[in-house]
Legacy VTK file of the C-alpha trace (Angstrom):
# vtk DataFile Version 3.0
C-alpha trace
ASCII
DATASET POLYDATA
POINTS 102 float
-42.201 -29.731 -36.186
-41.134 -30.439 -32.678
-42.131 -29.404 -29.223
-40.381 -28.203 -25.981
-42.103 -28.342 -22.619
-41.278 -26.659 -19.315
-42.808 -25.768 -15.959
-42.616 -22.059 -15.502
-41.051 -20.798 -12.203
-41.504 -17.568 -10.335
-38.267 -16.232 -11.875
-37.294 -16.064 -15.475
-37.477 -19.625 -16.829
-36.196 -20.644 -20.310
-39.026 -22.477 -22.019
-37.270 -22.729 -25.465
-33.818 -22.295 -26.785
-33.309 -22.193 -30.576
-30.504 -24.516 -31.613
-30.276 -23.115 -35.095
-32.800 -20.780 -37.033
-36.320 -21.691 -35.973
-39.792 -20.360 -35.750
-42.501 -20.954 -33.237
-45.875 -22.151 -34.573
-47.847 -21.962 -31.328
-47.078 -21.642 -27.625
-49.487 -22.994 -24.926
-49.497 -21.734 -21.442
-51.661 -23.960 -19.156
-52.494 -22.980 -15.633
-52.807 -26.116 -13.571
-53.541 -24.223 -10.289
-56.876 -23.696 -8.511
-56.338 -19.933 -8.648
-55.763 -17.527 -11.437
-52.114 -16.757 -12.118
-50.213 -14.165 -14.073
-47.493 -14.572 -16.659
-44.804 -12.484 -18.292
-43.092 -13.591 -21.442
-39.798 -12.508 -23.004
-37.970 -13.173 -26.380
-34.324 -12.886 -25.559
-31.453 -12.596 -28.095
-28.492 -14.926 -27.633
-26.442 -13.581 -24.643
-29.159 -11.225 -23.420
-31.478 -11.440 -20.381
-35.105 -11.262 -19.667
-36.149 -7.566 -18.803
-38.291 -4.716 -19.982
-36.625 -4.438 -23.330
-37.257 -8.164 -24.279
-40.732 -8.518 -22.829
-43.633 -9.222 -25.190
-46.324 -10.095 -22.533
-46.840 -8.433 -19.167
-49.074 -9.524 -16.406
-51.249 -11.905 -18.530
-53.861 -13.307 -16.241
-54.685 -16.971 -16.923
-57.851 -18.314 -15.010
-57.573 -21.463 -12.905
-57.538 -24.686 -15.139
-57.386 -22.584 -18.294
-55.031 -22.317 -21.201
-53.675 -19.218 -23.064
-52.706 -19.877 -26.635
-50.158 -17.535 -28.362
-50.462 -18.302 -32.051
-51.200 -14.903 -33.850
-47.778 -14.681 -35.430
-44.624 -16.811 -35.661
-41.537 -15.915 -33.617
-38.425 -16.352 -35.663
-35.270 -17.102 -33.660
-31.617 -17.396 -34.372
-29.191 -19.831 -32.744
-29.097 -19.329 -28.966
-32.048 -17.032 -28.769
-34.605 -18.031 -26.099
-38.162 -17.718 -25.107
-38.486 -17.119 -21.223
-41.410 -16.671 -18.961
-42.066 -15.876 -15.322
-45.209 -17.011 -13.409
-46.679 -15.429 -10.380
-46.445 -18.732 -8.406
-44.323 -21.782 -8.808
-45.601 -25.175 -9.928
-48.644 -23.610 -11.619
-48.097 -22.774 -15.320
-46.743 -25.226 -17.878
-45.440 -24.053 -21.216
-45.516 -26.076 -24.420
-43.779 -24.575 -27.542
-44.282 -25.970 -30.974
-41.495 -24.934 -33.445
-39.995 -25.700 -36.716
-36.530 -25.335 -38.018
-36.013 -22.972 -40.972
LINES 1 103
102 0 1 2 3 4 5 6 7 8 9 10 11 12 13 14 15 16 17 18 19 20 21 22 23 24 25 26 27 28 29 30 31 32 33 34 35 36 37 38 39 40 41 42 43 44 45 46 47 48 49 50 51 52 53 54 55 56 57 58 59 60 61 62 63 64 65 66 67 68 69 70 71 72 73 74 75 76 77 78 79 80 81 82 83 84 85 86 87 88 89 90 91 92 93 94 95 96 97 98 99 100 101
């Protein structure tokens, strides 16, 4: 297993890019801010872009100093596919993706 980490911006931010076939094992979104923040998450095929058709989470509210854990199901990705996220404020939400090659 390996991890990828990224600070999520207030525009679509790539938090993980598959460099082969891979599957996520868990994704953590930690709100380091003193206020609640919202988050959108996208799973984008290679060459695609973040938008309504690729969105898997919309307006998820994460309380101040709290963490949301996405681990219900694995996300299987092909080479070049990405996981992207957008936060309601810059410098507030940090993403950690745990993944494994398959």
